[in-house]
DRENTIDO-112626 format. One record per atom (N, C-alpha, C): residue in one letter; residue number from 1; atom name; x, y, z. Coordinates in pm, 1 decimal, padded with zeros to 6 digits. Atoms other than C-alpha are relative to their C-alpha. Example, Ala and Ser with C-alpha at 12.3 -4.5 7.8 and 13.67 -1.06 7.14 Angstrom:
BEGIN
NODE  type  seq  atom        px        py        pz
NODE     A    1     N   00089.0  -00119.0   00000.0
NODE     A    1    CA   01230.0  -00450.0   00780.0
NODE     A    1     C   00090.0   00120.0   00000.0
NODE     S    2     N  -00082.0  -00119.0  -00006.0
NODE     S    2    CA   01367.0  -00106.0   00714.0
NODE     S    2     C  -00077.0   00109.0   00073.0
This chain:
BEGIN
NODE  type  seq  atom        px        py        pz
NODE     X    1     N   00029.5  -00033.8   00138.8
NODE     X    1    CA  -00359.0  -00448.8   01334.0
NODE     X    1     C   00132.2   00007.0  -00075.9
NODE     X    2     N  -00117.2  -00005.3   00087.0
NODE     X    2    CA  -00109.3  -00494.3   01052.3
NODE     X    2     C  -00033.7   00085.7  -00120.8
NODE     X    3     N   00019.6  -00091.8   00111.6
NODE     X    3    CA  -00072.5  -00226.0   00785.8
NODE     X    3     C   00078.5  -00043.7  -00123.0
NODE     X    4     N  -00066.6   00005.0   00129.2
NODE     X    4    CA   00006.8  -00267.8   00418.7
NODE     X    4     C   00001.5   00143.7  -00048.5
NODE     X    5     N  -00012.5  -00142.7   00030.3
NODE     X    5    CA   00139.4   00076.7   00330.7
NODE     X    5     C   00022.7   00017.4  -00149.7
NODE     X    6     N  -00004.8  -00023.1   00144.2
NODE     X    6    CA   00076.4   00188.9  -00026.5
NODE     X    6     C   00114.2   00095.3  -00036.4
NODE     X    7     N  -00107.1  -00084.9   00052.5
NODE     X    7    CA   00338.4   00360.4  -00239.5
NODE     X    7     C  -00028.3   00148.2   00022.6
NODE     X    8     N   00034.3  -00141.8  -00015.1
NODE     X    8    CA   00149.2   00690.9  -00212.5
NODE     X    8     C   00042.8   00054.5   00135.9
NODE     X    9     N  -00036.3  -00044.2  -00134.9
NODE     X    9    CA   00213.3   00709.8   00162.6
NODE     X    9     C   00151.8  -00002.2   00018.0
NODE     X   10     N  -00146.2   00006.7  -00010.1
NODE     X   10    CA   00574.6   00591.7   00146.0
NODE     X   10     C   00065.0   00116.8  -00073.8
NODE     X   11     N  -00056.9  -00108.2   00080.2
NODE     X   11    CA   00646.0   00848.1  -00124.8
NODE     X   11     C  -00005.7   00132.7   00074.9
NODE     X   12     N   00011.7  -00123.9  -00078.1
NODE     X   12    CA   00513.2   01133.4   00088.7
NODE     X   12     C   00092.8  -00001.9   00121.4
NODE     X   13     N  -00080.6   00009.4  -00121.7
NODE     X   13    CA   00695.0   01008.6   00398.0
NODE     X   13     C   00149.5   00012.2  -00028.2
NODE     X   14     N  -00143.2   00000.9   00031.3
NODE     X   14    CA   01031.3   00974.4   00222.9
NODE     X   14     C   00048.2   00126.1  -00069.9
NODE     X   15     N  -00040.4  -00122.0   00070.8
NODE     X   15    CA   01030.6   01304.0   00033.1
NODE     X   15     C   00048.2   00104.6   00099.2
NODE     X   16     N  -00055.1  -00106.7  -00083.6
NODE     X   16    CA   01240.6   01581.0   00176.6
NODE     X   16     C  -00052.3   00137.6  -00040.9
NODE     X   17     N   00040.9  -00129.1   00054.5
NODE     X   17    CA   01087.0   01857.4  -00036.5
NODE     X   17     C  -00148.9   00030.0   00017.9
NODE     X   18     N   00143.7  -00020.9  -00017.3
NODE     X   18    CA   00722.5   01829.5   00078.9
NODE     X   18     C  -00036.8  -00005.0   00146.7
NODE     X   19     N   00053.8   00008.7  -00135.8
NODE     X   19    CA   00526.1   01886.3   00392.9
NODE     X   19     C  -00051.2  -00141.5   00021.8
NODE     X   20     N   00038.6   00138.1  -00027.2
NODE     X   20    CA   00461.4   01552.1   00560.0
NODE     X   20     C  -00098.4  -00005.3   00116.6
NODE     X   21     N   00094.9  -00004.4  -00110.9
NODE     X   21    CA   00169.8   01638.3   00784.4
NODE     X   21     C  -00131.3  -00071.0  -00031.7
NODE     X   22     N   00119.3   00074.8   00032.8
NODE     X   22    CA  -00085.6   01416.2   00612.0
NODE     X   22     C  -00025.1  -00105.3   00108.8
NODE     X   23     N   00028.5   00096.9  -00106.1
NODE     X   23    CA  -00264.2   01187.0   00859.1
NODE     X   23     C   00053.8  -00140.4  -00031.5
NODE     X   24     N  -00052.3   00131.7   00035.9
NODE     X   24    CA  -00153.2   00878.0   00664.6
NODE     X   24     C   00149.1  -00009.8   00031.1
NODE     X   25     N  -00143.5   00000.3  -00030.2
NODE     X   25    CA   00213.0   00976.5   00705.0
NODE     X   25     C   00020.2  -00009.3   00150.8
NODE     X   26     N  -00009.5   00008.6  -00145.5
NODE     X   26    CA   00161.2   01027.9   01076.9
NODE     X   26     C  -00034.5  -00141.6   00047.1
NODE     X   27     N   00034.6   00137.8  -00035.5
NODE     X   27    CA  -00008.0   00687.1   01098.7
NODE     X   27     C   00115.5  -00094.6  -00031.5
NODE     X   28     N  -00117.2   00081.2   00033.6
NODE     X   28    CA   00294.5   00533.8   00923.1
NODE     X   28     C   00109.4   00019.0   00104.1
NODE     X   29     N  -00102.0  -00026.7  -00103.1
NODE     X   29    CA   00531.4   00704.5   01167.8
NODE     X   29     C  -00032.1  -00075.2   00129.3
NODE     X   30     N   00040.8   00068.5  -00122.8
NODE     X   30    CA   00334.4   00568.7   01462.9
NODE     X   30     C   00014.7  -00151.2  -00012.9
NODE     X   31     N  -00011.4   00144.6   00021.2
NODE     X   31    CA   00321.5   00220.0   01313.9
NODE     X   31     C   00145.5  -00043.7   00004.7
NODE     X   32     N  -00142.2   00035.2   00001.0
NODE     X   32    CA   00695.4   00215.6   01250.8
NODE     X   32     C   00062.0   00015.8   00138.6
NODE     X   33     N  -00045.8  -00017.6  -00137.0
NODE     X   33    CA   00742.7   00332.9   01609.2
NODE     X   33     C  -00047.6  -00110.6   00093.3
NODE     X   34     N   00042.0   00114.4  -00080.4
NODE     X   34    CA   00578.7   00013.5   01730.0
NODE     X   34     C  -00148.4  -00009.2   00025.3
NODE     X   35     N   00143.4   00002.3  -00025.2
NODE     X   35    CA   00208.8   00098.7   01733.1
NODE     X   35     C  -00070.2  -00113.0  -00074.6
NODE     X   36     N   00054.3   00109.7   00079.8
NODE     X   36    CA   00131.7  -00155.8   01458.3
NODE     X   36     C   00113.8  -00065.7  -00076.8
NODE     X   37     N  -00093.9   00066.1   00090.2
NODE     X   37    CA   00308.4  -00403.0   01233.9
NODE     X   37     C  -00018.8   00057.8  -00139.6
NODE     X   38     N   00003.2  -00049.0   00137.7
NODE     X   38    CA   00394.6  -00294.4   00880.1
NODE     X   38     C   00059.5  -00107.4  -00088.9
NODE     X   39     N  -00050.4   00093.1   00099.0
NODE     X   39    CA   00435.5  -00524.3   00581.6
NODE     X   39     C   00001.6   00069.1  -00135.6
NODE     X   40     N  -00006.2  -00056.6   00134.1
NODE     X   40    CA   00512.3  -00459.7   00217.1
NODE     X   40     C   00001.2  -00112.7  -00101.0
NODE     X   41     N  -00011.4   00095.1   00108.8
NODE     X   41    CA   00534.0  -00630.6  -00117.4
NODE     X   41     C   00098.8   00055.4  -00102.4
NODE     X   42     N  -00098.9  -00041.1   00098.6
NODE     X   42    CA   00781.3  -00621.5  -00403.0
NODE     X   42     C  -00050.0   00107.3  -00094.8
NODE     X   43     N   00055.2  -00102.1   00089.2
NODE     X   43    CA   00547.3  -00411.8  -00616.5
NODE     X   43     C   00015.6   00140.1   00058.7
NODE     X   44     N  -00012.8  -00130.3  -00065.3
NODE     X   44    CA   00552.1  -00128.5  -00364.2
NODE     X   44     C   00146.2   00042.4   00002.4
NODE     X   45     N  -00143.1  -00030.8   00002.0
NODE     X   45    CA   00929.8  -00147.4  -00330.7
NODE     X   45     C   00043.4   00043.2  -00139.1
NODE     X   46     N  -00037.1  -00034.9   00136.7
NODE     X   46    CA   00967.8  -00140.6  -00709.1
NODE     X   46     C  -00052.6   00137.9  -00038.3
NODE     X   47     N   00055.6  -00131.6   00033.4
NODE     X   47    CA   00733.2   00157.3  -00748.7
NODE     X   47     C   00079.1   00111.4   00067.1
NODE     X   48     N  -00078.7  -00102.2  -00069.3
NODE     X   48    CA   00929.4   00351.7  -00487.2
NODE     X   48     C   00135.6   00019.2  -00064.6
NODE     X   49     N  -00132.9  -00010.0   00061.0
NODE     X   49    CA   01264.6   00271.9  -00643.2
NODE     X   49     C  -00005.8   00066.7  -00137.1
NODE     X   50     N   00017.1  -00064.7   00130.5
NODE     X   50    CA   01132.8   00383.7  -00982.1
NODE     X   50     C  -00027.4   00149.0   00014.7
NODE     X   51     N   00038.1  -00139.3  -00019.3
NODE     X   51    CA   01017.1   00713.3  -00832.3
NODE     X   51     C   00107.9   00087.2   00061.4
NODE     X   52     N  -00107.0  -00076.3  -00062.7
NODE     X   52    CA   01337.0   00817.0  -00655.1
NODE     X   52     C   00128.0  -00019.1  -00079.6
NODE     X   53     N  -00122.2   00006.8   00080.7
NODE     X   53    CA   01647.3   00902.0  -00855.1
NODE     X   53     C   00122.6  -00001.2   00090.5
NODE     X   54     N  -00127.2  -00002.7  -00069.5
NODE     X   54    CA   02002.6   00847.5  -00745.7
NODE     X   54     C   00026.9  -00125.5   00080.0
NODE     X   55     N  -00041.3   00122.4  -00068.6
NODE     X   55    CA   02196.5   00560.1  -00599.0
NODE     X   55     C  -00017.3   00011.9   00150.9
NODE     X   56     N   00012.0  -00017.4  -00145.1
NODE     X   56    CA   02193.8   00706.8  -00246.9
NODE     X   56     C  -00144.5  -00018.6   00046.0
NODE     X   57     N   00141.7   00012.4  -00035.9
NODE     X   57    CA   01814.4   00739.6  -00235.2
NODE     X   57     C  -00044.3  -00145.3  -00012.1
NODE     X   58     N   00039.0   00139.2   00017.7
NODE     X   58    CA   01774.8   00387.9  -00369.1
NODE     X   58     C   00057.4  -00088.8   00110.0
NODE     X   59     N  -00059.4   00077.9  -00109.6
NODE     X   59    CA   02017.7   00245.4  -00111.0
NODE     X   59     C  -00077.2   00019.8   00129.7
NODE     X   60     N   00075.9  -00028.7  -00122.0
NODE     X   60    CA   01825.5   00419.0   00167.6
NODE     X   60     C  -00134.4  -00072.8   00000.3
NODE     X   61     N   00129.4   00067.0   00008.7
NODE     X   61    CA   01493.3   00280.1   00045.4
NODE     X   61     C   00016.9  -00150.2   00018.0
NODE     X   62     N  -00023.9   00144.1  -00012.6
NODE     X   62    CA   01629.4  -00072.6   00006.0
NODE     X   62     C   00034.7  -00034.9   00144.0
NODE     X   63     N  -00037.1   00024.2  -00139.5
NODE     X   63    CA   01783.4  -00049.2   00352.8
NODE     X   63     C  -00118.3   00007.5   00094.4
NODE     X   64     N   00117.6  -00013.6  -00086.8
NODE     X   64    CA   01462.1   00071.1   00516.3
NODE     X   64     C  -00096.9  -00116.1  -00018.4
NODE     X   65     N   00095.4   00106.3   00028.6
NODE     X   65    CA   01253.9  -00194.6   00346.1
NODE     X   65     C   00052.4  -00137.7   00039.3
NODE     X   66     N  -00056.9   00130.5  -00037.4
NODE     X   66    CA   01492.4  -00476.5   00444.4
NODE     X   66     C  -00057.0  -00050.7   00132.0
NODE     X   67     N   00052.4   00038.6  -00130.7
NODE     X   67    CA   01339.0  -00474.6   00792.5
NODE     X   67     C  -00147.3  -00042.0  -00004.5
NODE     X   68     N   00143.0   00027.7   00009.3
NODE     X   68    CA   00981.4  -00521.5   00666.9
NODE     X   68     C  -00027.2  -00138.0  -00059.2
NODE     X   69     N   00039.9   00126.0   00062.8
NODE     X   69    CA   00818.4  -00857.8   00600.7
NODE     X   69     C  -00051.2   00026.0  -00141.6
NODE     X   70     N   00035.5  -00015.4   00140.6
NODE     X   70    CA   00769.4  -00902.4   00225.8
NODE     X   70     C  -00104.7  -00104.9  -00037.7
NODE     X   71     N   00105.0   00089.4   00046.8
NODE     X   71    CA   00441.2  -01050.4   00102.2
NODE     X   71     C   00024.7  -00033.7  -00146.0
NODE     X   72     N  -00020.3   00044.8   00137.2
NODE     X   72    CA   00474.8  -01256.0  -00214.6
NODE     X   72     C  -00131.8  -00057.2  -00051.4
NODE     X   73     N   00126.2   00051.3   00053.8
NODE     X   73    CA   00161.0  -01303.1  -00424.2
NODE     X   73     C   00019.0  -00140.6  -00057.5
NODE     X   74     N  -00003.2   00131.0   00064.0
NODE     X   74    CA   00077.7  -01656.1  -00534.1
NODE     X   74     C  -00099.9  -00000.1  -00116.3
NODE     X   75     N   00086.9   00010.4   00117.7
NODE     X   75    CA  -00118.9  -01778.7  -00835.4
NODE     X   75     C  -00144.2   00040.8   00032.7
NODE     X   76     N   00137.5  -00031.8  -00035.6
NODE     X   76    CA  -00453.1  -01751.9  -00653.1
NODE     X   76     C  -00019.4   00149.6   00024.9
NODE     X   77     N   00010.8  -00145.5  -00019.7
NODE     X   77    CA  -00380.1  -01390.5  -00557.3
NODE     X   77     C  -00023.6   00071.8  -00132.1
NODE     X   78     N   00019.2  -00062.3   00131.0
NODE     X   78    CA  -00353.7  -01299.5  -00925.6
NODE     X   78     C  -00140.6  -00026.4  -00053.4
NODE     X   79     N   00135.2   00034.5   00044.7
NODE     X   79    CA  -00677.1  -01481.1  -01002.4
NODE     X   79     C  -00103.1   00083.4   00076.5
NODE     X   80     N   00094.5  -00076.0  -00082.4
NODE     X   80    CA  -00858.8  -01313.6  -00711.7
NODE     X   80     C   00010.2   00150.2  -00025.6
NODE     X   81     N  -00017.7  -00142.1   00032.5
NODE     X   81    CA  -00710.5  -00972.3  -00799.5
NODE     X   81     C  -00075.0   00034.6  -00128.5
NODE     X   82     N   00076.4  -00022.0   00123.4
NODE     X   82    CA  -00858.9  -01004.8  -01147.7
NODE     X   82     C  -00149.3   00008.2   00030.7
NODE     X   83     N   00140.7  -00005.5  -00040.4
NODE     X   83    CA  -01194.3  -01075.2  -00984.7
NODE     X   83     C  -00035.6   00132.7   00064.7
NODE     X   84     N   00023.5  -00130.8  -00063.8
NODE     X   84    CA  -01166.2  -00763.0  -00769.5
NODE     X   84     C  -00005.7   00109.2  -00105.6
NODE     X   85     N  -00005.1  -00103.8   00103.7
NODE     X   85    CA  -01070.0  -00552.7  -01070.6
NODE     X   85     C  -00125.6  -00006.2  -00088.0
NODE     X   86     N   00119.4   00013.9   00083.7
NODE     X   86    CA  -01358.1  -00692.8  -01277.4
NODE     X   86     C  -00125.1   00047.9   00072.2
NODE     X   87     N   00116.1  -00048.7  -00077.0
NODE     X   87    CA  -01613.4  -00629.4  -01000.1
NODE     X   87     C   00001.1   00152.3   00006.8
NODE     X   88     N  -00010.1  -00145.9  -00006.9
NODE     X   88    CA  -01486.9  -00274.8  -00963.3
NODE     X   88     C  -00034.3   00063.6  -00134.8
NODE     X   89     N   00027.2  -00055.1   00132.7
NODE     X   89    CA  -01496.1  -00213.6  -01338.3
NODE     X   89     C  -00149.7  -00001.6  -00029.3
NODE     X   90     N   00145.6   00007.6   00022.0
NODE     X   90    CA  -01858.4  -00333.4  -01355.6
NODE     X   90     C  -00074.3   00105.0   00082.1
NODE     X   91     N   00062.5  -00101.7  -00085.0
NODE     X   91    CA  -01936.0  -00085.6  -01075.9
NODE     X   91     C   00043.3   00141.6  -00039.2
NODE     X   92     N  -00042.8  -00132.1   00047.2
NODE     X   92    CA  -01770.9   00199.6  -01269.1
NODE     X   92     C   00124.6   00052.3   00068.1
NODE     X   93     N  -00122.8  -00040.2  -00070.1
NODE     X   93    CA  -01450.5   00206.0  -01062.1
NODE     X   93     C   00120.3  -00048.4  -00080.3
NODE     X   94     N  -00120.1   00034.0   00076.1
NODE     X   94    CA  -01124.0   00215.8  -01253.7
NODE     X   94     C   00113.1  -00031.4   00096.8
NODE     X   95     N  -00105.6   00044.7  -00089.4
NODE     X   95    CA  -00885.0   00013.2  -01039.0
NODE     X   95     C   00108.8  -00062.3  -00086.3
NODE     X   96     N  -00110.4   00051.5   00078.8
NODE     X   96    CA  -00543.8  -00051.2  -01189.9
NODE     X   96     C   00038.3  -00141.2   00039.6
NODE     X   97     N  -00042.2   00138.5  -00021.9
NODE     X   97    CA  -00386.6  -00394.2  -01214.2
NODE     X   97     C   00079.6  -00014.7   00129.4
NODE     X   98     N  -00082.1   00008.5  -00121.6
NODE     X   98    CA  -00128.5  -00328.9  -00941.8
NODE     X   98     C  -00085.4   00027.5   00122.7
NODE     X   99     N   00085.7  -00030.9  -00115.0
NODE     X   99    CA  -00385.9  -00171.4  -00711.8
NODE     X   99     C  -00094.1  -00115.9   00031.2
NODE     X  100     N   00085.7   00115.9  -00024.4
NODE     X  100    CA  -00614.0  -00472.4  -00757.9
NODE     X  100     C   00077.4  -00109.6   00072.1
NODE     X  101     N  -00081.4   00100.9  -00067.6
NODE     X  101    CA  -00329.1  -00701.8  -00656.1
NODE     X  101     C   00029.7   00041.3   00144.0
NODE     X  102     N  -00020.5  -00047.2  -00137.9
NODE     X  102    CA  -00252.2  -00485.7  -00351.1
NODE     X  102     C  -00126.7  -00019.5   00082.4
NODE     X  103     N   00126.8   00021.3  -00071.0
NODE     X  103    CA  -00619.7  -00496.5  -00257.1
NODE     X  103     C  -00016.6  -00147.6   00034.4
NODE     X  104     N   00011.9   00143.7  -00025.4
NODE     X  104    CA  -00617.7  -00875.4  -00290.6
NODE     X  104     C   00092.5  -00044.4   00112.0
NODE     X  105     N  -00091.6   00036.8  -00108.4
NODE     X  105    CA  -00310.6  -00907.4  -00069.8
NODE     X  105     C  -00054.6   00047.2   00134.2
NODE     X  106     N   00062.3  -00049.6  -00122.7
NODE     X  106    CA  -00486.6  -00692.1   00187.9
NODE     X  106     C  -00113.3  -00089.1   00046.0
NODE     X  107     N   00112.4   00088.2  -00033.2
NODE     X  107    CA  -00794.9  -00912.7   00174.3
NODE     X  107     C   00052.5  -00134.1   00051.1
NODE     X  108     N  -00048.4   00134.0  -00034.9
NODE     X  108    CA  -00604.7  -01242.4   00185.0
NODE     X  108     C   00066.0  -00004.4   00137.2
NODE     X  109     N  -00076.4   00000.2  -00124.8
NODE     X  109    CA  -00380.8  -01145.2   00475.4
NODE     X  109     C  -00068.1   00077.3   00112.2
NODE     X  110     N   00078.5  -00075.0  -00099.5
NODE     X  110    CA  -00649.9  -00947.5   00662.1
NODE     X  110     C   00076.1   00122.6   00051.1
NODE     X  111     N  -00077.8  -00119.3  -00031.3
NODE     X  111    CA  -00443.3  -00628.6   00649.9
NODE     X  111     C  -00088.8   00122.9  -00010.0
NODE     X  112     N   00062.2  -00130.2   00020.0
NODE     X  112    CA  -00544.9  -00266.2   00673.0
NODE     X  112     C   00090.0   00075.1  -00096.5
NODE     X  113     N  -00076.9  -00071.9   00101.2
NODE     X  113    CA  -00435.7  -00072.7   00364.7
NODE     X  113     C   00007.3   00147.0   00036.9
NODE     X  114     N  -00023.8  -00141.1  -00029.4
NODE     X  114    CA  -00284.1   00267.0   00441.4
NODE     X  114     C   00038.9   00067.5  -00130.4
NODE     X  115     N  -00020.7  -00062.0   00130.4
NODE     X  115    CA  -00310.4   00484.0   00130.6
NODE     X  115     C  -00062.2   00137.9  -00003.0
NODE     X  116     N   00064.7  -00128.2   00027.1
NODE     X  116    CA  -00389.3   00832.6   00008.0
NODE     X  116     C  -00086.4  -00008.7  -00125.2
NODE     X  117     N   00071.8   00021.9   00124.8
NODE     X  117    CA  -00553.4   00686.0  -00304.5
NODE     X  117     C  -00144.3  -00040.8   00029.9
NODE     X  118     N   00141.4   00026.4  -00028.1
NODE     X  118    CA  -00933.0   00704.2  -00278.7
NODE     X  118     C  -00058.1  -00114.3  -00082.3
NODE     X  119     N   00048.5   00114.7   00077.3
NODE     X  119    CA  -00968.9   00431.7  -00543.2
NODE     X  119     C  -00015.7  -00122.0   00089.8
NODE     X  120     N   00009.8   00113.7  -00090.7
NODE     X  120    CA  -00908.0   00183.3  -00262.6
NODE     X  120     C  -00126.1   00007.9   00085.9
NODE     X  121     N   00123.5  -00018.0  -00077.7
NODE     X  121    CA  -01196.9   00329.3  -00060.9
NODE     X  121     C  -00119.2  -00047.1  -00082.7
NODE     X  122     N   00108.6   00041.8   00088.6
NODE     X  122    CA  -01425.5   00278.1  -00360.1
NODE     X  122     C   00003.9  -00151.1  -00023.9
NODE     X  123     N  -00014.6   00144.2   00023.4
NODE     X  123    CA  -01287.0  -00071.4  -00425.4
NODE     X  123     C  -00047.1  -00080.4   00120.5
NODE     X  124     N   00036.4   00072.1  -00122.5
NODE     X  124    CA  -01348.9  -00171.2  -00062.6
NODE     X  124     C  -00150.3  -00025.7   00009.2
NODE     X  125     N   00144.7   00023.8   00002.2
NODE     X  125    CA  -01721.9  -00147.5  -00131.4
NODE     X  125     C  -00035.6  -00127.7  -00076.7
NODE     X  126     N   00026.1   00114.8   00086.4
NODE     X  126    CA  -01685.4  -00444.9  -00366.6
NODE     X  126     C   00086.1  -00120.9   00034.9
NODE     X  127     N  -00080.0   00112.7  -00048.2
NODE     X  127    CA  -01450.1  -00671.7  -00170.0
NODE     X  127     C   00022.4   00020.3   00150.2
NODE     X  128     N  -00019.9  -00005.6  -00145.5
NODE     X  128    CA  -01340.2  -00738.3   00186.9
NODE     X  128     C   00122.2   00081.4   00041.4
NODE     X  129     N  -00116.0  -00083.7  -00030.7
NODE     X  129    CA  -01057.4  -00482.6   00174.7
NODE     X  129     C  -00032.7   00097.0   00114.0
NODE     X  130     N   00011.4  -00098.1  -00108.0
NODE     X  130    CA  -01010.3  -00279.3   00492.8
NODE     X  130     C   00097.8   00113.5  -00029.6
NODE     X  131     N  -00081.4  -00117.7   00030.0
NODE     X  131    CA  -00881.3   00073.6   00427.6
NODE     X  131     C   00007.2   00086.6   00124.6
NODE     X  132     N  -00021.7  -00084.9  -00116.8
NODE     X  132    CA  -00731.3   00288.4   00702.9
NODE     X  132     C  -00076.5   00130.9  -00015.6
NODE     X  133     N   00068.1  -00129.0  -00003.1
NODE     X  133    CA  -00935.0   00593.3   00798.0
NODE     X  133     C   00050.2   00077.1   00121.3
NODE     X  134     N  -00046.3  -00084.5  -00110.4
NODE     X  134    CA  -00820.8   00883.6   01013.5
NODE     X  134     C  -00100.2  -00005.8   00114.1
NODE     X  135     N   00091.8   00001.3  -00115.8
NODE     X  135    CA  -00962.9   00870.9   01366.9
NODE     X  135     C  -00085.2   00126.2   00003.5
NODE     X  136     N   00088.6  -00115.6  -00017.9
NODE     X  136    CA  -01258.4   01094.6   01436.7
NODE     X  136     C  -00087.7   00015.4  -00112.9
């Protein structure tokens, strides 16, 4: 199984001022330890860099992400992401533009999305997105 780890999980895992005992953070730790493959995309990297202040924090994030394969959306991904967002909107689910593109990348590459954002759980009912769930 390959994980696409959402910004919400990375943010919790990288913060020094918060408890990091959420199951998604533990799943990320295990994956990075070799249990699964982890991939990312430029949107997630950008969101993280925008959320952490200081040159040192940014260098650390860039350094950590250098080891991860980077998925690059193509034209069809944007078209399909719009379709996902439109289906969700018709179903009463407010899925943002970036989240729709992340969902599409997950669908296209047959990834499991690791996130703390329940919008993805709701979106998965309207597309082939697989969302990580805690065991048990």
